[in-house]
A tleap script that builds the chain and sets N, CA, C and O, in Angstrom:
source leaprc.protein.ff14SB
mol = sequence {
  NPHE ARG LEU ALA GLU MET ALA THR LYS LEU
  VAL ALA SER ARG LEU LEU VAL ARG GLN ALA
  ALA VAL ALA LEU GLN GLU GLY ARG PRO GLU
  ALA VAL SER LEU CYS SER MET ALA LYS LEU
  PHE VAL THR ASP GLU CYS PHE SER ILE CYS
  ASN GLN ALA LEU GLN ILE HIE GLY GLY TYR
  GLY TYR LEU LYS ASP TYR ALA VAL GLN GLN
  TYR VAL ARG ASP ILE ARG VAL HIE GLN ILE
  LEU CGLU
}
set mol.1.N position { 72.734 65.235 -78.094 }
set mol.1.CA position { 72.526 66.376 -77.232 }
set mol.1.C position { 73.813 66.808 -76.524 }
set mol.1.O position { 74.009 67.988 -76.234 }
set mol.2.N position { 74.671 65.850 -76.258 }
set mol.2.CA position { 75.927 66.188 -75.575 }
set mol.2.C position { 76.755 67.146 -76.423 }
set mol.2.O position { 77.297 68.124 -75.906 }
set mol.3.N position { 76.855 66.875 -77.710 }
set mol.3.CA position { 77.626 67.761 -78.598 }
set mol.3.C position { 77.000 69.147 -78.689 }
set mol.3.O position { 77.710 70.150 -78.760 }
set mol.4.N position { 75.671 69.202 -78.687 }
set mol.4.CA position { 74.981 70.498 -78.724 }
set mol.4.C position { 75.262 71.287 -77.450 }
set mol.4.O position { 75.479 72.498 -77.504 }
set mol.5.N position { 75.260 70.612 -76.312 }
set mol.5.CA position { 75.574 71.284 -75.047 }
set mol.5.C position { 77.013 71.789 -75.031 }
set mol.5.O position { 77.291 72.895 -74.567 }
set mol.6.N position { 77.911 70.972 -75.537 }
set mol.6.CA position { 79.318 71.371 -75.586 }
set mol.6.C position { 79.511 72.584 -76.500 }
set mol.6.O position { 80.238 73.516 -76.157 }
set mol.7.N position { 78.866 72.565 -77.648 }
set mol.7.CA position { 78.971 73.690 -78.589 }
set mol.7.C position { 78.376 74.958 -77.996 }
set mol.7.O position { 78.920 76.045 -78.187 }
set mol.8.N position { 77.269 74.830 -77.281 }
set mol.8.CA position { 76.630 75.984 -76.651 }
set mol.8.C position { 77.546 76.607 -75.608 }
set mol.8.O position { 77.681 77.829 -75.545 }
set mol.9.N position { 78.174 75.771 -74.793 }
set mol.9.CA position { 79.109 76.271 -73.777 }
set mol.9.C position { 80.302 76.976 -74.420 }
set mol.9.O position { 80.775 77.993 -73.915 }
set mol.10.N position { 80.778 76.435 -75.525 }
set mol.10.CA position { 81.919 77.031 -76.220 }
set mol.10.C position { 81.563 78.399 -76.797 }
set mol.10.O position { 82.330 79.352 -76.658 }
set mol.11.N position { 80.408 78.496 -77.438 }
set mol.11.CA position { 79.983 79.772 -78.031 }
set mol.11.C position { 79.738 80.811 -76.937 }
set mol.11.O position { 80.129 81.969 -77.085 }
set mol.12.N position { 79.094 80.406 -75.842 }
set mol.12.CA position { 78.851 81.342 -74.737 }
set mol.12.C position { 80.173 81.827 -74.144 }
set mol.12.O position { 80.309 83.001 -73.800 }
set mol.13.N position { 81.132 80.933 -74.028 }
set mol.13.CA position { 82.447 81.308 -73.491 }
set mol.13.C position { 83.146 82.307 -74.402 }
set mol.13.O position { 83.703 83.301 -73.936 }
set mol.14.N position { 83.113 82.041 -75.685 }
set mol.14.CA position { 83.751 82.967 -76.638 }
set mol.14.C position { 83.110 84.347 -76.595 }
set mol.14.O position { 83.807 85.360 -76.654 }
set mol.15.N position { 81.781 84.388 -76.491 }
set mol.15.CA position { 81.090 85.682 -76.441 }
set mol.15.C position { 81.459 86.464 -75.186 }
set mol.15.O position { 81.649 87.679 -75.242 }
set mol.16.N position { 81.560 85.774 -74.061 }
set mol.16.CA position { 81.922 86.456 -72.823 }
set mol.16.C position { 83.351 86.992 -72.882 }
set mol.16.O position { 83.620 88.099 -72.416 }
set mol.17.N position { 84.258 86.215 -73.450 }
set mol.17.CA position { 85.644 86.680 -73.594 }
set mol.17.C position { 85.704 87.894 -74.513 }
set mol.17.O position { 86.414 88.857 -74.225 }
set mol.18.N position { 84.970 87.852 -75.606 }
set mol.18.CA position { 84.971 88.990 -76.534 }
set mol.18.C position { 84.384 90.234 -75.892 }
set mol.18.O position { 84.891 91.338 -76.090 }
set mol.19.N position { 83.307 90.057 -75.117 }
set mol.19.CA position { 82.700 91.200 -74.438 }
set mol.19.C position { 83.688 91.807 -73.439 }
set mol.19.O position { 83.806 93.029 -73.343 }
set mol.20.N position { 84.389 90.960 -72.704 }
set mol.20.CA position { 85.373 91.458 -71.739 }
set mol.20.C position { 86.531 92.152 -72.453 }
set mol.20.O position { 87.019 93.183 -71.989 }
set mol.21.N position { 86.970 91.593 -73.577 }
set mol.21.CA position { 88.078 92.193 -74.327 }
set mol.21.C position { 87.708 93.565 -74.883 }
set mol.21.O position { 88.518 94.491 -74.850 }
set mol.22.N position { 86.502 93.691 -75.388 }
set mol.22.CA position { 86.045 94.984 -75.918 }
set mol.22.C position { 85.967 96.015 -74.793 }
set mol.22.O position { 86.393 97.158 -74.961 }
set mol.23.N position { 85.422 95.607 -73.645 }
set mol.23.CA position { 85.320 96.527 -72.512 }
set mol.23.C position { 86.702 96.970 -72.051 }
set mol.23.O position { 86.904 98.138 -71.715 }
set mol.24.N position { 87.651 96.043 -72.034 }
set mol.24.CA position { 89.020 96.374 -71.632 }
set mol.24.C position { 89.675 97.316 -72.638 }
set mol.24.O position { 90.347 98.277 -72.264 }
set mol.25.N position { 89.469 97.024 -73.911 }
set mol.25.CA position { 90.059 97.852 -74.960 }
set mol.25.C position { 89.494 99.272 -74.943 }
set mol.25.O position { 90.208 100.239 -75.208 }
set mol.26.N position { 88.216 99.382 -74.630 }
set mol.26.CA position { 87.572 100.695 -74.603 }
set mol.26.C position { 87.761 101.413 -73.272 }
set mol.26.O position { 87.358 102.568 -73.131 }
set mol.27.N position { 88.365 100.747 -72.302 }
set mol.27.CA position { 88.622 101.369 -71.008 }
set mol.27.C position { 87.381 101.590 -70.174 }
set mol.27.O position { 87.337 102.517 -69.366 }
set mol.28.N position { 86.382 100.765 -70.350 }
set mol.28.CA position { 85.148 100.913 -69.575 }
set mol.28.C position { 85.375 100.515 -68.114 }
set mol.28.O position { 86.219 99.666 -67.828 }
set mol.29.N position { 84.637 101.114 -67.202 }
set mol.29.CA position { 84.853 100.836 -65.778 }
set mol.29.C position { 84.536 99.392 -65.375 }
set mol.29.O position { 85.105 98.891 -64.405 }
set mol.30.N position { 83.654 98.726 -66.090 }
set mol.30.CA position { 83.290 97.349 -65.747 }
set mol.30.C position { 84.235 96.316 -66.361 }
set mol.30.O position { 83.989 95.115 -66.252 }
set mol.31.N position { 85.302 96.766 -66.999 }
set mol.31.CA position { 86.218 95.858 -67.702 }
set mol.31.C position { 86.857 94.839 -66.762 }
set mol.31.O position { 86.948 93.660 -67.103 }
set mol.32.N position { 87.294 95.272 -65.600 }
set mol.32.CA position { 87.966 94.358 -64.667 }
set mol.32.C position { 87.006 93.271 -64.200 }
set mol.32.O position { 87.374 92.097 -64.153 }
set mol.33.N position { 85.788 93.647 -63.859 }
set mol.33.CA position { 84.833 92.642 -63.391 }
set mol.33.C position { 84.423 91.698 -64.529 }
set mol.33.O position { 84.233 90.503 -64.299 }
set mol.34.N position { 84.285 92.221 -65.745 }
set mol.34.CA position { 83.967 91.359 -66.879 }
set mol.34.C position { 85.096 90.382 -67.171 }
set mol.34.O position { 84.844 89.222 -67.497 }
set mol.35.N position { 86.336 90.840 -67.057 }
set mol.35.CA position { 87.478 89.949 -67.271 }
set mol.35.C position { 87.528 88.854 -66.206 }
set mol.35.O position { 87.829 87.700 -66.511 }
set mol.36.N position { 87.237 89.215 -64.977 }
set mol.36.CA position { 87.215 88.229 -63.899 }
set mol.36.C position { 86.117 87.198 -64.111 }
set mol.36.O position { 86.330 86.000 -63.927 }
set mol.37.N position { 84.941 87.675 -64.501 }
set mol.37.CA position { 83.832 86.761 -64.765 }
set mol.37.C position { 84.146 85.845 -65.935 }
set mol.37.O position { 83.836 84.654 -65.904 }
set mol.38.N position { 84.764 86.409 -66.969 }
set mol.38.CA position { 85.113 85.607 -68.142 }
set mol.38.C position { 86.117 84.527 -67.761 }
set mol.38.O position { 85.972 83.376 -68.173 }
set mol.39.N position { 87.128 84.882 -66.983 }
set mol.39.CA position { 88.141 83.908 -66.574 }
set mol.39.C position { 87.522 82.769 -65.771 }
set mol.39.O position { 87.835 81.602 -66.007 }
set mol.40.N position { 86.653 83.097 -64.834 }
set mol.40.CA position { 85.995 82.086 -64.016 }
set mol.40.C position { 85.086 81.190 -64.854 }
set mol.40.O position { 85.192 79.964 -64.805 }
set mol.41.N position { 84.200 81.806 -65.615 }
set mol.41.CA position { 83.207 81.054 -66.394 }
set mol.41.C position { 83.868 80.209 -67.478 }
set mol.41.O position { 83.563 79.025 -67.626 }
set mol.42.N position { 84.766 80.821 -68.225 }
set mol.42.CA position { 85.370 80.139 -69.374 }
set mol.42.C position { 86.235 78.955 -68.950 }
set mol.42.O position { 86.179 77.898 -69.578 }
set mol.43.N position { 87.027 79.114 -67.906 }
set mol.43.CA position { 87.863 77.994 -67.495 }
set mol.43.C position { 87.014 76.823 -67.005 }
set mol.43.O position { 87.324 75.668 -67.300 }
set mol.44.N position { 85.952 77.109 -66.264 }
set mol.44.CA position { 85.091 76.024 -65.782 }
set mol.44.C position { 84.338 75.349 -66.923 }
set mol.44.O position { 84.268 74.122 -66.984 }
set mol.45.N position { 83.784 76.138 -67.811 }
set mol.45.CA position { 83.016 75.566 -68.920 }
set mol.45.C position { 83.918 74.816 -69.898 }
set mol.45.O position { 83.544 73.755 -70.397 }
set mol.46.N position { 85.081 75.352 -70.167 }
set mol.46.CA position { 85.988 74.672 -71.095 }
set mol.46.C position { 86.538 73.389 -70.492 }
set mol.46.O position { 86.784 72.424 -71.216 }
set mol.47.N position { 86.736 73.363 -69.175 }
set mol.47.CA position { 87.132 72.100 -68.550 }
set mol.47.C position { 86.018 71.073 -68.708 }
set mol.47.O position { 86.281 69.901 -68.977 }
set mol.48.N position { 84.783 71.511 -68.543 }
set mol.48.CA position { 83.642 70.612 -68.728 }
set mol.48.C position { 83.593 70.083 -70.159 }
set mol.48.O position { 83.359 68.894 -70.376 }
set mol.49.N position { 83.811 70.955 -71.124 }
set mol.49.CA position { 83.808 70.555 -72.536 }
set mol.49.C position { 84.914 69.537 -72.802 }
set mol.49.O position { 84.675 68.500 -73.420 }
set mol.50.N position { 86.119 69.835 -72.335 }
set mol.50.CA position { 87.256 68.932 -72.570 }
set mol.50.C position { 87.049 67.594 -71.874 }
set mol.50.O position { 87.386 66.545 -72.423 }
set mol.51.N position { 86.498 67.630 -70.675 }
set mol.51.CA position { 86.246 66.397 -69.947 }
set mol.51.C position { 85.216 65.536 -70.676 }
set mol.51.O position { 85.374 64.318 -70.762 }
set mol.52.N position { 84.167 66.159 -71.196 }
set mol.52.CA position { 83.164 65.413 -71.959 }
set mol.52.C position { 83.755 64.860 -73.251 }
set mol.52.O position { 83.435 63.741 -73.652 }
set mol.53.N position { 84.608 65.633 -73.897 }
set mol.53.CA position { 85.263 65.150 -75.118 }
set mol.53.C position { 86.151 63.953 -74.807 }
set mol.53.O position { 86.222 63.001 -75.584 }
set mol.54.N position { 86.822 64.010 -73.670 }
set mol.54.CA position { 87.654 62.891 -73.247 }
set mol.54.C position { 86.797 61.649 -73.014 }
set mol.54.O position { 87.191 60.540 -73.375 }
set mol.55.N position { 85.634 61.836 -72.415 }
set mol.55.CA position { 84.716 60.723 -72.187 }
set mol.55.C position { 84.227 60.137 -73.503 }
set mol.55.O position { 84.101 58.919 -73.633 }
set mol.56.N position { 83.955 60.981 -74.464 }
set mol.56.CA position { 83.487 60.518 -75.775 }
set mol.56.C position { 84.565 59.681 -76.459 }
set mol.56.O position { 84.264 58.655 -77.068 }
set mol.57.N position { 85.812 60.116 -76.359 }
set mol.57.CA position { 86.917 59.401 -76.992 }
set mol.57.C position { 87.301 58.130 -76.236 }
set mol.57.O position { 87.943 57.243 -76.799 }
set mol.58.N position { 86.915 58.039 -74.984 }
set mol.58.CA position { 87.261 56.865 -74.191 }
set mol.58.C position { 88.759 56.795 -73.966 }
set mol.58.O position { 89.406 57.819 -73.749 }
set mol.59.N position { 89.310 55.597 -74.017 }
set mol.59.CA position { 90.737 55.399 -73.794 }
set mol.59.C position { 91.607 56.080 -74.829 }
set mol.59.O position { 92.754 56.426 -74.545 }
set mol.60.N position { 91.078 56.276 -76.023 }
set mol.60.CA position { 91.850 56.945 -77.073 }
set mol.60.C position { 92.121 58.411 -76.734 }
set mol.60.O position { 93.077 58.997 -77.242 }
set mol.61.N position { 91.291 59.002 -75.885 }
set mol.61.CA position { 91.473 60.399 -75.507 }
set mol.61.C position { 92.773 60.673 -74.784 }
set mol.61.O position { 93.221 61.818 -74.720 }
set mol.62.N position { 93.392 59.621 -74.233 }
set mol.62.CA position { 94.661 59.787 -73.522 }
set mol.62.C position { 95.880 59.633 -74.428 }
set mol.62.O position { 97.007 59.892 -74.008 }
set mol.63.N position { 95.653 59.216 -75.658 }
set mol.63.CA position { 96.765 59.019 -76.589 }
set mol.63.C position { 97.202 60.342 -77.198 }
set mol.63.O position { 96.383 61.235 -77.419 }
set mol.64.N position { 98.482 60.462 -77.465 }
set mol.64.CA position { 99.005 61.694 -78.056 }
set mol.64.C position { 98.566 61.871 -79.506 }
set mol.64.O position { 98.750 62.942 -80.085 }
set mol.65.N position { 97.989 60.830 -80.092 }
set mol.65.CA position { 97.470 60.931 -81.460 }
set mol.65.C position { 96.237 61.826 -81.536 }
set mol.65.O position { 95.866 62.291 -82.614 }
set mol.66.N position { 95.609 62.063 -80.396 }
set mol.66.CA position { 94.394 62.868 -80.338 }
set mol.66.C position { 94.662 64.134 -79.540 }
set mol.66.O position { 95.310 64.098 -78.494 }
set mol.67.N position { 94.161 65.242 -80.040 }
set mol.67.CA position { 94.416 66.543 -79.404 }
set mol.67.C position { 93.699 66.700 -78.063 }
set mol.67.O position { 94.032 67.589 -77.279 }
set mol.68.N position { 92.727 65.848 -77.802 }
set mol.68.CA position { 91.939 65.971 -76.572 }
set mol.68.C position { 92.827 65.933 -75.335 }
set mol.68.O position { 92.626 66.719 -74.409 }
set mol.69.N position { 93.795 65.043 -75.304 }
set mol.69.CA position { 94.656 64.909 -74.123 }
set mol.69.C position { 95.420 66.197 -73.837 }
set mol.69.O position { 95.632 66.544 -72.675 }
set mol.70.N position { 95.831 66.902 -74.872 }
set mol.70.CA position { 96.538 68.176 -74.684 }
set mol.70.C position { 95.586 69.262 -74.180 }
set mol.70.O position { 95.948 70.057 -73.313 }
set mol.71.N position { 94.365 69.291 -74.726 }
set mol.71.CA position { 93.375 70.277 -74.280 }
set mol.71.C position { 93.042 70.096 -72.804 }
set mol.71.O position { 92.935 71.074 -72.065 }
set mol.72.N position { 92.878 68.851 -72.377 }
set mol.72.CA position { 92.546 68.584 -70.978 }
set mol.72.C position { 93.676 69.064 -70.070 }
set mol.72.O position { 93.417 69.688 -69.041 }
set mol.73.N position { 94.910 68.783 -70.435 }
set mol.73.CA position { 96.047 69.235 -69.613 }
set mol.73.C position { 96.145 70.759 -69.594 }
set mol.73.O position { 96.371 71.357 -68.542 }
set mol.74.N position { 95.976 71.380 -70.752 }
set mol.74.CA position { 96.090 72.840 -70.825 }
set mol.74.C position { 95.013 73.541 -70.011 }
set mol.74.O position { 95.305 74.482 -69.274 }
set mol.75.N position { 93.778 73.090 -70.138 }
set mol.75.CA position { 92.694 73.776 -69.430 }
set mol.75.C position { 92.793 73.548 -67.937 }
set mol.75.O position { 92.390 74.405 -67.150 }
set mol.76.N position { 93.324 72.407 -67.536 }
set mol.76.CA position { 93.497 72.140 -66.106 }
set mol.76.C position { 94.493 73.133 -65.502 }
set mol.76.O position { 94.295 73.607 -64.383 }
set mol.77.N position { 95.539 73.441 -66.225 }
set mol.77.CA position { 96.513 74.429 -65.756 }
set mol.77.C position { 95.847 75.796 -65.608 }
set mol.77.O position { 96.087 76.505 -64.631 }
set mol.78.N position { 95.019 76.158 -66.569 }
set mol.78.CA position { 94.331 77.447 -66.510 }
set mol.78.C position { 93.368 77.502 -65.324 }
set mol.78.O position { 93.212 78.551 -64.699 }
set mol.79.N position { 92.733 76.394 -65.019 }
set mol.79.CA position { 91.842 76.367 -63.843 }
set mol.79.C position { 92.634 76.569 -62.573 }
set mol.79.O position { 92.201 77.301 -61.683 }
set mol.80.N position { 93.784 75.936 -62.474 }
set mol.80.CA position { 94.601 76.069 -61.267 }
set mol.80.C position { 95.106 77.496 -61.120 }
set mol.80.O position { 95.096 78.042 -60.017 }
set mol.81.N position { 95.543 78.104 -62.207 }
set mol.81.CA position { 96.056 79.471 -62.152 }
set mol.81.C position { 94.963 80.497 -61.974 }
set mol.81.O position { 95.241 81.623 -61.563 }
set mol.82.N position { 93.751 80.149 -62.266 }
set mol.82.CA position { 92.616 81.064 -62.152 }
set mol.82.C position { 92.427 81.421 -60.703 }
set mol.82.O position { 91.522 82.186 -60.368 }
savepdb mol mol.pdb
quit
């Protein structure tokens, strides 16, 4: 179930980003608010996904042999800049 929850969060995040991008590209008035919502939602959900992936990998998640450690660092920066 954990993987299903993670996949659901990822798909929902991608859809929100795409919706915001289309609104921005088309110059719709709600584009700014959609972009703000996407930034807030996606960074929080993706941090949750990366954190759960790190938990699944255990100690190996911190090794440079696994991409999880890079994802966790990258998304943390995006959360701070958000």
